[in-house]
mmCIF file as gemmi writes it, N, C-alpha and C atoms, coordinates in Angstrom:
data_model
loop_
_atom_site.group_PDB
_atom_site.id
_atom_site.type_symbol
_atom_site.label_atom_id
_atom_site.label_alt_id
_atom_site.label_comp_id
_atom_site.label_asym_id
_atom_site.label_entity_id
_atom_site.label_seq_id
_atom_site.pdbx_PDB_ins_code
_atom_site.Cartn_x
_atom_site.Cartn_y
_atom_site.Cartn_z
_atom_site.occupancy
_atom_site.B_iso_or_equiv
_atom_site.pdbx_formal_charge
_atom_site.auth_seq_id
_atom_site.auth_asym_id
_atom_site.pdbx_PDB_model_num
ATOM 1 N N . MET Axp A 1 ? 103.522 123.891 104.418 1 0 ? 1 A 1
ATOM 2 C CA . MET Axp A 1 ? 104.589 124.804 104.112 1 0 ? 1 A 1
ATOM 3 C C . MET Axp A 1 ? 104.717 125.024 102.61 1 0 ? 1 A 1
ATOM 4 N N . LEU Axp A 2 ? 104.471 123.955 101.851 1 0 ? 2 A 1
ATOM 5 C CA . LEU Axp A 2 ? 104.559 124.056 100.398 1 0 ? 2 A 1
ATOM 6 C C . LEU Axp A 2 ? 103.513 123.129 99.797 1 0 ? 2 A 1
ATOM 7 N N . HIS Axp A 3 ? 102.656 123.691 98.984 1 0 ? 3 A 1
ATOM 8 C CA . HIS Axp A 3 ? 101.598 122.891 98.377 1 0 ? 3 A 1
ATOM 9 C C . HIS Axp A 3 ? 101.459 123.319 96.927 1 0 ? 3 A 1
ATOM 10 N N . ARG Axp A 4 ? 102.138 122.573 96.054 1 0 ? 4 A 1
ATOM 11 C CA . ARG Axp A 4 ? 102.053 122.901 94.628 1 0 ? 4 A 1
ATOM 12 C C . ARG Axp A 4 ? 102.506 121.709 93.805 1 0 ? 4 A 1
ATOM 13 N N . ASN Axp A 5 ? 102.134 121.728 92.552 1 0 ? 5 A 1
ATOM 14 C CA . ASN Axp A 5 ? 102.593 120.695 91.627 1 0 ? 5 A 1
ATOM 15 C C . ASN Axp A 5 ? 104.029 121.008 91.229 1 0 ? 5 A 1
ATOM 16 N N . ILE Axp A 6 ? 104.819 119.951 91.096 1 0 ? 6 A 1
ATOM 17 C CA . ILE Axp A 6 ? 106.184 120.121 90.6 1 0 ? 6 A 1
ATOM 18 C C . ILE Axp A 6 ? 106.432 119.091 89.509 1 0 ? 6 A 1
ATOM 19 N N . LYS Axp A 7 ? 107.426 119.377 88.701 1 0 ? 7 A 1
ATOM 20 C CA . LYS Axp A 7 ? 107.798 118.474 87.629 1 0 ? 7 A 1
ATOM 21 C C . LYS Axp A 7 ? 108.311 117.157 88.215 1 0 ? 7 A 1
ATOM 22 N N . THR Axp A 8 ? 108 116.061 87.57 1 0 ? 8 A 1
ATOM 23 C CA . THR Axp A 8 ? 108.45 114.74 88.004 1 0 ? 8 A 1
ATOM 24 C C . THR Axp A 8 ? 109.899 114.556 87.593 1 0 ? 8 A 1
ATOM 25 N N . ASP Axp A 9 ? 110.786 115.076 88.435 1 0 ? 9 A 1
ATOM 26 C CA . ASP Axp A 9 ? 112.209 115.065 88.135 1 0 ? 9 A 1
ATOM 27 C C . ASP Axp A 9 ? 112.986 115.08 89.445 1 0 ? 9 A 1
ATOM 28 N N . ARG Axp A 10 ? 113.989 114.238 89.56 1 0 ? 10 A 1
ATOM 29 C CA . ARG Axp A 10 ? 114.778 114.12 90.788 1 0 ? 10 A 1
ATOM 30 C C . ARG Axp A 10 ? 115.371 115.452 91.232 1 0 ? 10 A 1
ATOM 31 N N . GLU Axp A 11 ? 116.067 116.127 90.334 1 0 ? 11 A 1
ATOM 32 C CA . GLU Axp A 11 ? 116.756 117.363 90.684 1 0 ? 11 A 1
ATOM 33 C C . GLU Axp A 11 ? 115.766 118.472 91.052 1 0 ? 11 A 1
ATOM 34 N N . VAL Axp A 12 ? 114.67 118.556 90.315 1 0 ? 12 A 1
ATOM 35 C CA . VAL Axp A 12 ? 113.651 119.564 90.62 1 0 ? 12 A 1
ATOM 36 C C . VAL Axp A 12 ? 113.082 119.31 92.012 1 0 ? 12 A 1
ATOM 37 N N . PHE Axp A 13 ? 112.729 118.06 92.303 1 0 ? 13 A 1
ATOM 38 C CA . PHE Axp A 13 ? 112.176 117.723 93.616 1 0 ? 13 A 1
ATOM 39 C C . PHE Axp A 13 ? 113.16 118.069 94.733 1 0 ? 13 A 1
ATOM 40 N N . LEU Axp A 14 ? 114.414 117.657 94.594 1 0 ? 14 A 1
ATOM 41 C CA . LEU Axp A 14 ? 115.411 117.931 95.629 1 0 ? 14 A 1
ATOM 42 C C . LEU Axp A 14 ? 115.637 119.428 95.823 1 0 ? 14 A 1
ATOM 43 N N . ALA Axp A 15 ? 115.591 120.193 94.736 1 0 ? 15 A 1
ATOM 44 C CA . ALA Axp A 15 ? 115.738 121.646 94.842 1 0 ? 15 A 1
ATOM 45 C C . ALA Axp A 15 ? 114.553 122.27 95.575 1 0 ? 15 A 1
ATOM 46 N N . VAL Axp A 16 ? 113.347 121.779 95.295 1 0 ? 16 A 1
ATOM 47 C CA . VAL Axp A 16 ? 112.142 122.321 95.925 1 0 ? 16 A 1
ATOM 48 C C . VAL Axp A 16 ? 112.135 122.062 97.432 1 0 ? 16 A 1
ATOM 49 N N . ILE Axp A 17 ? 112.579 120.889 97.865 1 0 ? 17 A 1
ATOM 50 C CA . ILE Axp A 17 ? 112.535 120.571 99.297 1 0 ? 17 A 1
ATOM 51 C C . ILE Axp A 17 ? 113.792 120.996 100.053 1 0 ? 17 A 1
ATOM 52 N N . GLU Axp A 18 ? 114.765 121.569 99.367 1 0 ? 18 A 1
ATOM 53 C CA . GLU Axp A 18 ? 116.056 121.9 99.993 1 0 ? 18 A 1
ATOM 54 C C . GLU Axp A 18 ? 115.904 122.686 101.296 1 0 ? 18 A 1
ATOM 55 N N . THR Axp A 19 ? 115.048 123.699 101.312 1 0 ? 19 A 1
ATOM 56 C CA . THR Axp A 19 ? 114.914 124.515 102.524 1 0 ? 19 A 1
ATOM 57 C C . THR Axp A 19 ? 114.206 123.78 103.658 1 0 ? 19 A 1
ATOM 58 N N . PHE Axp A 20 ? 113.458 122.712 103.337 1 0 ? 20 A 1
ATOM 59 C CA . PHE Axp A 20 ? 112.737 121.938 104.348 1 0 ? 20 A 1
ATOM 60 C C . PHE Axp A 20 ? 113.422 120.612 104.652 1 0 ? 20 A 1
ATOM 61 N N . ARG Axp A 21 ? 114.529 120.352 104.022 1 0 ? 21 A 1
ATOM 62 C CA . ARG Axp A 21 ? 115.161 119.028 104 1 0 ? 21 A 1
ATOM 63 C C . ARG Axp A 21 ? 115.301 118.385 105.376 1 0 ? 21 A 1
ATOM 64 N N . GLU Axp A 22 ? 115.676 119.164 106.372 1 0 ? 22 A 1
ATOM 65 C CA . GLU Axp A 22 ? 115.918 118.614 107.704 1 0 ? 22 A 1
ATOM 66 C C . GLU Axp A 22 ? 114.658 118.03 108.346 1 0 ? 22 A 1
ATOM 67 N N . ASP Axp A 23 ? 113.507 118.628 108.085 1 0 ? 23 A 1
ATOM 68 C CA . ASP Axp A 23 ? 112.262 118.223 108.739 1 0 ? 23 A 1
ATOM 69 C C . ASP Axp A 23 ? 111.235 117.605 107.81 1 0 ? 23 A 1
ATOM 70 N N . VAL Axp A 24 ? 111.599 117.308 106.567 1 0 ? 24 A 1
ATOM 71 C CA . VAL Axp A 24 ? 110.612 116.876 105.587 1 0 ? 24 A 1
ATOM 72 C C . VAL Axp A 24 ? 110.317 115.371 105.696 1 0 ? 24 A 1
ATOM 73 N N . VAL Axp A 25 ? 109.069 115.042 105.478 1 0 ? 25 A 1
ATOM 74 C CA . VAL Axp A 25 ? 108.624 113.669 105.287 1 0 ? 25 A 1
ATOM 75 C C . VAL Axp A 25 ? 107.84 113.679 103.984 1 0 ? 25 A 1
ATOM 76 N N . VAL Axp A 26 ? 108.177 112.797 103.071 1 0 ? 26 A 1
ATOM 77 C CA . VAL Axp A 26 ? 107.498 112.743 101.788 1 0 ? 26 A 1
ATOM 78 C C . VAL Axp A 26 ? 106.296 111.813 101.92 1 0 ? 26 A 1
ATOM 79 N N . GLY Axp A 27 ? 105.11 112.344 101.666 1 0 ? 27 A 1
ATOM 80 C CA . GLY Axp A 27 ? 103.887 111.551 101.694 1 0 ? 27 A 1
ATOM 81 C C . GLY Axp A 27 ? 103.276 111.527 100.305 1 0 ? 27 A 1
ATOM 82 N N . VAL Axp A 28 ? 103.015 110.342 99.799 1 0 ? 28 A 1
ATOM 83 C CA . VAL Axp A 28 ? 102.516 110.181 98.436 1 0 ? 28 A 1
ATOM 84 C C . VAL Axp A 28 ? 101.287 109.275 98.444 1 0 ? 28 A 1
ATOM 85 N N . GLU Axp A 29 ? 100.276 109.676 97.699 1 0 ? 29 A 1
ATOM 86 C CA . GLU Axp A 29 ? 99.119 108.813 97.515 1 0 ? 29 A 1
ATOM 87 C C . GLU Axp A 29 ? 99.498 107.714 96.53 1 0 ? 29 A 1
ATOM 88 N N . CYS Axp A 30 ? 99.025 106.53 96.797 1 0 ? 30 A 1
ATOM 89 C CA . CYS Axp A 30 ? 99.315 105.39 95.936 1 0 ? 30 A 1
ATOM 90 C C . CYS Axp A 30 ? 98.696 105.635 94.559 1 0 ? 30 A 1
ATOM 91 N N . MET Axp A 31 ? 99.564 105.777 93.566 1 0 ? 31 A 1
ATOM 92 C CA . MET Axp A 31 ? 99.154 105.966 92.19 1 0 ? 31 A 1
ATOM 93 C C . MET Axp A 31 ? 100.22 105.348 91.303 1 0 ? 31 A 1
ATOM 94 N N . PHE Axp A 32 ? 100.06 105.43 90.014 1 0 ? 32 A 1
ATOM 95 C CA . PHE Axp A 32 ? 100.92 104.67 89.106 1 0 ? 32 A 1
ATOM 96 C C . PHE Axp A 32 ? 102.393 105.062 89.134 1 0 ? 32 A 1
ATOM 97 N N . ALA Axp A 33 ? 102.752 106.25 89.592 1 0 ? 33 A 1
ATOM 98 C CA . ALA Axp A 33 ? 104.149 106.687 89.473 1 0 ? 33 A 1
ATOM 99 C C . ALA Axp A 33 ? 104.799 107.017 90.814 1 0 ? 33 A 1
ATOM 100 N N . TRP Axp A 34 ? 104.496 106.282 91.852 1 0 ? 34 A 1
ATOM 101 C CA . TRP Axp A 34 ? 105.063 106.604 93.158 1 0 ? 34 A 1
ATOM 102 C C . TRP Axp A 34 ? 106.442 105.989 93.382 1 0 ? 34 A 1
ATOM 103 N N . CYS Axp A 35 ? 106.823 105.003 92.617 1 0 ? 35 A 1
ATOM 104 C CA . CYS Axp A 35 ? 108.077 104.271 92.862 1 0 ? 35 A 1
ATOM 105 C C . CYS Axp A 35 ? 109.318 105.157 92.774 1 0 ? 35 A 1
ATOM 106 N N . TRP Axp A 36 ? 109.373 106.041 91.81 1 0 ? 36 A 1
ATOM 107 C CA . TRP Axp A 36 ? 110.577 106.849 91.646 1 0 ? 36 A 1
ATOM 108 C C . TRP Axp A 36 ? 110.844 107.718 92.857 1 0 ? 36 A 1
ATOM 109 N N . ILE Axp A 37 ? 109.782 108.275 93.453 1 0 ? 37 A 1
ATOM 110 C CA . ILE Axp A 37 ? 109.994 109.163 94.597 1 0 ? 37 A 1
ATOM 111 C C . ILE Axp A 37 ? 110.275 108.358 95.868 1 0 ? 37 A 1
ATOM 112 N N . ALA Axp A 38 ? 109.735 107.148 95.945 1 0 ? 38 A 1
ATOM 113 C CA . ALA Axp A 38 ? 110.078 106.264 97.067 1 0 ? 38 A 1
ATOM 114 C C . ALA Axp A 38 ? 111.548 105.884 96.999 1 0 ? 38 A 1
ATOM 115 N N . ASP Axp A 39 ? 112.019 105.54 95.808 1 0 ? 39 A 1
ATOM 116 C CA . ASP Axp A 39 ? 113.432 105.187 95.619 1 0 ? 39 A 1
ATOM 117 C C . ASP Axp A 39 ? 114.339 106.376 95.927 1 0 ? 39 A 1
ATOM 118 N N . LEU Axp A 40 ? 113.977 107.543 95.44 1 0 ? 40 A 1
ATOM 119 C CA . LEU Axp A 40 ? 114.771 108.743 95.682 1 0 ? 40 A 1
ATOM 120 C C . LEU Axp A 40 ? 114.816 109.06 97.177 1 0 ? 40 A 1
ATOM 121 N N . SER Axp A 41 ? 113.681 108.964 97.838 1 0 ? 41 A 1
ATOM 122 C CA . SER Axp A 41 ? 113.639 109.223 99.279 1 0 ? 41 A 1
ATOM 123 C C . SER Axp A 41 ? 114.543 108.263 100.033 1 0 ? 41 A 1
ATOM 124 N N . ALA Axp A 42 ? 114.504 106.982 99.672 1 0 ? 42 A 1
ATOM 125 C CA . ALA Axp A 42 ? 115.367 105.988 100.322 1 0 ? 42 A 1
ATOM 126 C C . ALA Axp A 42 ? 116.844 106.31 100.087 1 0 ? 42 A 1
ATOM 127 N N . GLU Axp A 43 ? 117.194 106.659 98.858 1 0 ? 43 A 1
ATOM 128 C CA . GLU Axp A 43 ? 118.586 107 98.529 1 0 ? 43 A 1
ATOM 129 C C . GLU Axp A 43 ? 119.078 108.208 99.319 1 0 ? 43 A 1
ATOM 130 N N . GLN Axp A 44 ? 118.186 109.178 99.527 1 0 ? 44 A 1
ATOM 131 C CA . GLN Axp A 44 ? 118.547 110.429 100.184 1 0 ? 44 A 1
ATOM 132 C C . GLN Axp A 44 ? 118.333 110.394 101.701 1 0 ? 44 A 1
ATOM 133 N N . GLY Axp A 45 ? 117.804 109.285 102.227 1 0 ? 45 A 1
ATOM 134 C CA . GLY Axp A 45 ? 117.547 109.188 103.665 1 0 ? 45 A 1
ATOM 135 C C . GLY Axp A 45 ? 116.389 110.052 104.135 1 0 ? 45 A 1
ATOM 136 N N . ILE Axp A 46 ? 115.425 110.262 103.253 1 0 ? 46 A 1
ATOM 137 C CA . ILE Axp A 46 ? 114.243 111.074 103.564 1 0 ? 46 A 1
ATOM 138 C C . ILE Axp A 46 ? 113.108 110.126 103.944 1 0 ? 46 A 1
ATOM 139 N N . PRO Axp A 47 ? 112.468 110.344 105.104 1 0 ? 47 A 1
ATOM 140 C CA . PRO Axp A 47 ? 111.331 109.497 105.471 1 0 ? 47 A 1
ATOM 141 C C . PRO Axp A 47 ? 110.242 109.55 104.399 1 0 ? 47 A 1
ATOM 142 N N . PHE Axp A 48 ? 109.626 108.409 104.113 1 0 ? 48 A 1
ATOM 143 C CA . PHE Axp A 48 ? 108.64 108.295 103.042 1 0 ? 48 A 1
ATOM 144 C C . PHE Axp A 48 ? 107.417 107.548 103.562 1 0 ? 48 A 1
ATOM 145 N N . VAL Axp A 49 ? 106.246 108.059 103.231 1 0 ? 49 A 1
ATOM 146 C CA . VAL Axp A 49 ? 104.985 107.422 103.621 1 0 ? 49 A 1
ATOM 147 C C . VAL Axp A 49 ? 104.128 107.264 102.374 1 0 ? 49 A 1
ATOM 148 N N . LEU Axp A 50 ? 103.656 106.046 102.147 1 0 ? 50 A 1
ATOM 149 C CA . LEU Axp A 50 ? 102.754 105.775 101.026 1 0 ? 50 A 1
ATOM 150 C C . LEU Axp A 50 ? 101.364 105.562 101.591 1 0 ? 50 A 1
ATOM 151 N N . GLY Axp A 51 ? 100.42 106.352 101.13 1 0 ? 51 A 1
ATOM 152 C CA . GLY Axp A 51 ? 99.054 106.243 101.628 1 0 ? 51 A 1
ATOM 153 C C . GLY Axp A 51 ? 98.103 105.867 100.512 1 0 ? 51 A 1
ATOM 154 N N . HIS Axp A 52 ? 97.061 105.164 100.868 1 0 ? 52 A 1
ATOM 155 C CA . HIS Axp A 52 ? 96.024 104.8 99.916 1 0 ? 52 A 1
ATOM 156 C C . HIS Axp A 52 ? 94.752 105.541 100.318 1 0 ? 52 A 1
ATOM 157 N N . ALA Axp A 53 ? 94.216 106.335 99.402 1 0 ? 53 A 1
ATOM 158 C CA . ALA Axp A 53 ? 93.061 107.185 99.7 1 0 ? 53 A 1
ATOM 159 C C . ALA Axp A 53 ? 91.879 106.384 100.238 1 0 ? 53 A 1
ATOM 160 N N . PHE Axp A 54 ? 91.708 105.151 99.803 1 0 ? 54 A 1
ATOM 161 C CA . PHE Axp A 54 ? 90.59 104.338 100.276 1 0 ? 54 A 1
ATOM 162 C C . PHE Axp A 54 ? 90.664 104.119 101.78 1 0 ? 54 A 1
ATOM 163 N N . TYR Axp A 55 ? 91.881 104.005 102.296 1 0 ? 55 A 1
ATOM 164 C CA . TYR Axp A 55 ? 92.056 103.725 103.718 1 0 ? 55 A 1
ATOM 165 C C . TYR Axp A 55 ? 92.197 104.965 104.575 1 0 ? 55 A 1
ATOM 166 N N . VAL Axp A 56 ? 92.257 106.115 103.97 1 0 ? 56 A 1
ATOM 167 C CA . VAL Axp A 56 ? 92.309 107.359 104.721 1 0 ? 56 A 1
ATOM 168 C C . VAL Axp A 56 ? 90.901 107.938 104.687 1 0 ? 56 A 1
ATOM 169 N N . LYS Axp A 57 ? 90.137 107.672 105.731 1 0 ? 57 A 1
ATOM 170 C CA . LYS Axp A 57 ? 88.712 107.985 105.726 1 0 ? 57 A 1
ATOM 171 C C . LYS Axp A 57 ? 88.397 109.446 105.414 1 0 ? 57 A 1
ATOM 172 N N . ALA Axp A 58 ? 89.195 110.372 105.883 1 0 ? 58 A 1
ATOM 173 C CA . ALA Axp A 58 ? 88.916 111.79 105.644 1 0 ? 58 A 1
ATOM 174 C C . ALA Axp A 58 ? 88.926 112.109 104.16 1 0 ? 58 A 1
ATOM 175 N N . ILE Axp A 59 ? 89.701 111.359 103.394 1 0 ? 59 A 1
ATOM 176 C CA . ILE Axp A 59 ? 89.752 111.583 101.953 1 0 ? 59 A 1
ATOM 177 C C . ILE Axp A 59 ? 88.68 110.748 101.258 1 0 ? 59 A 1
ATOM 178 N N . HIS Axp A 60 ? 88.615 109.48 101.615 1 0 ? 60 A 1
ATOM 179 C CA . HIS Axp A 60 ? 87.692 108.553 100.961 1 0 ? 60 A 1
ATOM 180 C C . HIS Axp A 60 ? 86.245 109 101.099 1 0 ? 60 A 1
ATOM 181 N N . SER Axp A 61 ? 85.875 109.542 102.263 1 0 ? 61 A 1
ATOM 182 C CA . SER Axp A 61 ? 84.47 109.897 102.48 1 0 ? 61 A 1
ATOM 183 C C . SER Axp A 61 ? 84.163 111.344 102.123 1 0 ? 61 A 1
ATOM 184 N N . GLY Axp A 62 ? 85.132 112.098 101.655 1 0 ? 62 A 1
ATOM 185 C CA . GLY Axp A 62 ? 84.894 113.494 101.309 1 0 ? 62 A 1
ATOM 186 C C . GLY Axp A 62 ? 83.991 113.642 100.094 1 0 ? 62 A 1
ATOM 187 N N . LYS Axp A 63 ? 83.176 114.687 100.105 1 0 ? 63 A 1
ATOM 188 C CA . LYS Axp A 63 ? 82.271 114.924 98.98 1 0 ? 63 A 1
ATOM 189 C C . LYS Axp A 63 ? 82.989 115.638 97.842 1 0 ? 63 A 1
ATOM 190 N N . ALA Axp A 64 ? 83.854 116.574 98.185 1 0 ? 64 A 1
ATOM 191 C CA . ALA Axp A 64 ? 84.631 117.285 97.162 1 0 ? 64 A 1
ATOM 192 C C . ALA Axp A 64 ? 85.939 116.531 96.972 1 0 ? 64 A 1
ATOM 193 N N . LYS Axp A 65 ? 86.201 116.069 95.758 1 0 ? 65 A 1
ATOM 194 C CA . LYS Axp A 65 ? 87.4 115.273 95.497 1 0 ? 65 A 1
ATOM 195 C C . LYS Axp A 65 ? 88.122 115.766 94.262 1 0 ? 65 A 1
ATOM 196 N N . ASN Axp A 66 ? 89.39 116.025 94.423 1 0 ? 66 A 1
ATOM 197 C CA . ASN Axp A 66 ? 90.305 116.234 93.316 1 0 ? 66 A 1
ATOM 198 C C . ASN Axp A 66 ? 91.719 116.113 93.894 1 0 ? 66 A 1
ATOM 199 N N . ASP Axp A 67 ? 92.72 116.101 93.065 1 0 ? 67 A 1
ATOM 200 C CA . ASP Axp A 67 ? 94.083 115.879 93.545 1 0 ? 67 A 1
ATOM 201 C C . ASP Axp A 67 ? 94.546 116.95 94.52 1 0 ? 67 A 1
ATOM 202 N N . LYS Axp A 68 ? 94.199 118.194 94.266 1 0 ? 68 A 1
ATOM 203 C CA . LYS Axp A 68 ? 94.644 119.282 95.141 1 0 ? 68 A 1
ATOM 204 C C . LYS Axp A 68 ? 94.017 119.156 96.529 1 0 ? 68 A 1
ATOM 205 N N . ILE Axp A 69 ? 92.732 118.887 96.593 1 0 ? 69 A 1
ATOM 206 C CA . ILE Axp A 69 ? 92.053 118.714 97.878 1 0 ? 69 A 1
ATOM 207 C C . ILE Axp A 69 ? 92.588 117.479 98.589 1 0 ? 69 A 1
ATOM 208 N N . ASP Axp A 70 ? 92.715 116.381 97.884 1 0 ? 70 A 1
ATOM 209 C CA . ASP Axp A 70 ? 93.215 115.136 98.485 1 0 ? 70 A 1
ATOM 210 C C . ASP Axp A 70 ? 94.621 115.299 99.054 1 0 ? 70 A 1
ATOM 211 N N . SER Axp A 71 ? 95.494 115.975 98.313 1 0 ? 71 A 1
ATOM 212 C CA . SER Axp A 71 ? 96.873 116.121 98.782 1 0 ? 71 A 1
ATOM 213 C C . SER Axp A 71 ? 96.952 117 100.027 1 0 ? 71 A 1
ATOM 214 N N . ARG Axp A 72 ? 96.142 118.04 100.082 1 0 ? 72 A 1
ATOM 215 C CA . ARG Axp A 72 ? 96.134 118.896 101.275 1 0 ? 72 A 1
ATOM 216 C C . ARG Axp A 72 ? 95.628 118.117 102.492 1 0 ? 72 A 1
ATOM 217 N N . LYS Axp A 73 ? 94.549 117.363 102.337 1 0 ? 73 A 1
ATOM 218 C CA . LYS Axp A 73 ? 94.022 116.563 103.451 1 0 ? 73 A 1
ATOM 219 C C . LYS Axp A 73 ? 95.04 115.526 103.902 1 0 ? 73 A 1
ATOM 220 N N . THR Axp A 74 ? 95.719 114.896 102.963 1 0 ? 74 A 1
ATOM 221 C CA . THR Axp A 74 ? 96.731 113.905 103.307 1 0 ? 74 A 1
ATOM 222 C C . THR Axp A 74 ? 97.854 114.55 104.111 1 0 ? 74 A 1
ATOM 223 N N . ALA Axp A 75 ? 98.31 115.722 103.683 1 0 ? 75 A 1
ATOM 224 C CA . ALA Axp A 75 ? 99.385 116.421 104.399 1 0 ? 75 A 1
ATOM 225 C C . ALA Axp A 75 ? 98.964 116.775 105.819 1 0 ? 75 A 1
ATOM 226 N N . VAL Axp A 76 ? 97.739 117.253 105.985 1 0 ? 76 A 1
ATOM 227 C CA . VAL Axp A 76 ? 97.248 117.601 107.322 1 0 ? 76 A 1
ATOM 228 C C . VAL Axp A 76 ? 97.178 116.354 108.205 1 0 ? 76 A 1
ATOM 229 N N . LEU Axp A 77 ? 96.699 115.244 107.655 1 0 ? 77 A 1
ATOM 230 C CA . LEU Axp A 77 ? 96.622 114.005 108.433 1 0 ? 77 A 1
ATOM 231 C C . LEU Axp A 77 ? 98.006 113.507 108.821 1 0 ? 77 A 1
ATOM 232 N N . PHE Axp A 78 ? 98.949 113.522 107.904 1 0 ? 78 A 1
ATOM 233 C CA . PHE Axp A 78 ? 100.306 113.062 108.223 1 0 ? 78 A 1
ATOM 234 C C . PHE Axp A 78 ? 100.969 113.98 109.242 1 0 ? 78 A 1
ATOM 235 N N . ARG Axp A 79 ? 100.749 115.278 109.102 1 0 ? 79 A 1
ATOM 236 C CA . ARG Axp A 79 ? 101.356 116.239 110.019 1 0 ? 79 A 1
ATOM 237 C C . ARG Axp A 79 ? 100.893 115.963 111.454 1 0 ? 79 A 1
ATOM 238 N N . GLY Axp A 80 ? 99.63 115.584 111.592 1 0 ? 80 A 1
ATOM 239 C CA . GLY Axp A 80 ? 99.08 115.309 112.91 1 0 ? 80 A 1
ATOM 240 C C . GLY Axp A 80 ? 99.218 113.851 113.323 1 0 ? 80 A 1
ATOM 241 N N . SER Axp A 81 ? 99.964 113.081 112.57 1 0 ? 81 A 1
ATOM 242 C CA . SER Axp A 81 ? 100.158 111.635 112.823 1 0 ? 81 A 1
ATOM 243 C C . SER Axp A 81 ? 98.836 110.894 112.93 1 0 ? 81 A 1
ATOM 244 N N . MET Axp A 82 ? 97.882 111.278 112.103 1 0 ? 82 A 1
ATOM 245 C CA . MET Axp A 82 ? 96.559 110.65 112.122 1 0 ? 82 A 1
ATOM 246 C C . MET Axp A 82 ? 96.375 109.818 110.88 1 0 ? 82 A 1
ATOM 247 N N . ARG Axp A 83 ? 97.239 108.814 110.666 1 0 ? 83 A 1
ATOM 248 C CA . ARG Axp A 83 ? 97.186 108.005 109.46 1 0 ? 83 A 1
ATOM 249 C C . ARG Axp A 83 ? 96.143 106.951 109.551 1 0 ? 83 A 1
């Protein structure tokens, strides 16, 4: 539904997901700055999933790799409950 980079900011994130808020699940690849969004999700009662690319075979074994491709594949896997 939405696939883009956003500023690392609580208010910006909440504004971006406002229209999807009822059905949103936040999925984040394990990287150095995931804690703030996990904390925010917990505070706001938003389901949160932390994934590690090494353990998600569709991402780990892919030949084309970059953040945009990885994030799209992760979203598709989470949407289909194929973690």
